[in-house]
C-alpha positions in Angstrom: -41.5 0.9 39.3 -39.8 3.7 41.2 -37.2 5.9 39.5 -34.6 4.9 42.2 -35.1 1.2 41.6 -34.9 1.7 37.8 -31.6 3.7 38.2 -30.1 0.9 40.4 -31.0 -1.7 37.6 -29.2 0.5 35.1 -26.1 0.7 37.3 -26.1 -3.0 37.9 -26.4 -3.6 34.1 -23.4 -1.2 33.6 -21.3 -3.0 36.2 -22.2 -6.3 34.7 -21.1 -5.1 31.3 -17.8 -3.8 32.6 -17.1 -7.0 34.4 -17.8 -9.1 31.2 -15.6 -6.7 29.1 -12.7 -6.6 31.4 -9.9 -9.0 31.3 -9.5 -8.6 35.2 -11.6 -7.2 37.9 -9.8 -6.4 41.2 -11.8 -5.7 44.5 -9.7 -3.2 46.4 -9.8 -2.6 50.1 -9.0 1.1 50.8 -9.1 2.8 54.2 -7.6 6.0 55.4 -6.2 7.2 52.1 -5.8 10.9 51.7 -7.2 12.8 48.8 -3.7 13.3 47.3 -3.0 9.5 47.7 -6.4 8.6 46.0 -5.6 11.1 43.2 -2.2 9.6 42.6 -3.7 6.1 42.7 -6.4 7.1 40.2 -3.7 8.6 37.9 -1.7 5.3 38.0 -4.8 3.3 37.1 -5.6 5.7 34.2 -2.1 5.5 32.8 -2.4 1.6 32.8 -5.8 1.7 31.1 -7.6 0.5 34.1 -10.9 2.0 35.3 -11.0 2.5 39.0 -14.3 3.2 40.7 -15.8 3.1 44.1 -19.2 1.4 43.9 -21.8 0.1 46.3 -21.1 -3.3 47.5 -24.7 -4.3 47.0 -24.8 -3.3 43.4 -21.5 -5.1 42.6 -22.7 -8.2 44.5 -25.9 -8.1 42.5 -24.0 -7.8 39.2 -21.9 -10.8 40.1 -24.9 -12.8 41.3 -26.8 -12.0 38.0 -23.8 -13.6 36.3 -24.2 -16.7 38.5 -21.2 -15.9 40.5 -21.5 -15.9 44.3 -17.8 -16.2 45.3 -17.4 -12.5 46.0 -20.3 -12.1 48.4 -18.0 -12.4 51.4 -15.5 -9.9 50.0 -18.1 -7.2 49.3 -18.1 -5.8 52.8 -16.6 -2.6 54.1 -14.9 0.0 51.9 -14.4 -1.5 48.5 -13.3 -0.1 45.1 -13.4 -1.9 41.9 -10.5 -1.8 39.3 -11.7 -3.0 35.8 -8.4 -3.9 33.9 -7.8 -4.1 30.2 -5.3 -6.9 30.7 -4.8 -9.7 33.2 -2.0 -8.2 35.3 -2.1 -4.4 35.1 -4.6 -3.6 37.8 -3.0 -6.2 40.2 0.4 -4.6 39.6 -0.8 -1.1 40.6 -2.6 -2.4 43.7 0.6 -4.2 44.8 2.7 -1.1 44.2 0.2 1.0 46.1 0.1 -1.5 48.8 3.9 -1.3 49.3 3.8 2.6 49.1 0.8 3.1 51.4 1.0 0.2 53.7 -2.2 -1.0 55.4 -4.3 1.7 53.7 -4.9 -0.3 50.5 -4.9 -4.0 49.7 -6.6 -6.4 47.2 -9.4 -8.4 48.6 -9.9 -10.7 45.5 -10.2 -10.7 41.7 -12.1 -12.0 38.8 -9.7 -13.2 36.1 -10.5 -15.5 33.2 -14.1 -16.0 34.5 -12.6 -17.4 37.8 -12.4 -16.3 41.5 -8.9 -15.3 42.6 -8.1 -14.8 46.2 -5.8 -12.2 47.7 -2.8 -14.4 47.5 -3.5 -15.0 43.8 -3.8 -11.3 43.2 -0.2 -10.9 44.6 0.9 -13.7 42.3 -0.8 -12.0 39.3 1.1 -8.8 40.2 4.4 -10.6 40.1 3.8 -12.0 36.6 5.1 -10.2 33.6 2.4 -8.7 31.4 1.5 -10.1 28.0 3.4 -7.4 26.2 6.6 -8.2 28.3 6.3 -11.8 27.5 6.0 -11.1 23.8 8.9 -8.8 23.8 11.0 -11.4 25.6 10.0 -14.1 23.1 10.7 -11.9 20.1 14.1 -10.9 21.6 15.1 -14.6 22.1 13.9 -15.4 18.5 15.8 -12.5 17.1 19.1 -13.3 18.9 20.0 -16.4 16.8 19.2 -14.5 13.6 21.5 -11.6 14.6 24.3 -14.0 15.6 23.9 -15.9 12.2 24.2 -12.6 10.4 27.2 -11.7 12.3 28.9 -15.0 11.4 28.0 -14.6 7.7 29.4 -11.0 7.8 32.7 -12.1 9.5 33.0 -15.0 7.0 32.5 -12.5 4.0 34.9 -10.1 5.5 37.5 -12.8 5.9 37.1 -13.8 2.3 37.4 -10.3 1.1 40.5 -9.7 3.2 42.1 -12.9 1.8 41.3 -11.9 -1.8 42.7 -8.5 -1.2 45.9 -9.9 0.2 46.3 -12.2 -2.8 45.7 -9.2 -5.1 48.3 -7.1 -3.3 50.8 -10.0 -3.4 50.3 -10.4 -7.1 50.5 -6.7 -7.7 53.7 -6.6 -5.7 55.3 -9.5 -7.6 54.7 -7.9 -10.9 
């Protein structure tokens, strides 16, 4: 077997592993981005714990095909970068923000989330969803609110009792 073929097999195995270990995989169409824009985009992905790579379409297609997934064959044409996300929405949010910022230079082609194909419209919907951490924070905040209000009511009741006892004590002290 040639060294080049062996190298390609290793790259396909690496891509397959990244797909399986990622919560989301976004195929990104990029065209005409400047070096500064690409650098800024990569920094945004890095901050969100998303790995962004430009890979050969044929190798990515082969990795998906080896997993038994052929839905992405049509999307893997032209300039394509791949964003491997650690969560379901982070990569989609960054692509959506970049699309607003850079216009037609960048867009989402499709995605692989929860072992399912998601089209470009679905990626936009993913970007609009709150992240798992945001949902947990909202839930905890709503659970904490009644407890805080209950503690406030108890505190006010105790304060009222103390003030009433204090007034009675002063009245008795003044009567004597």
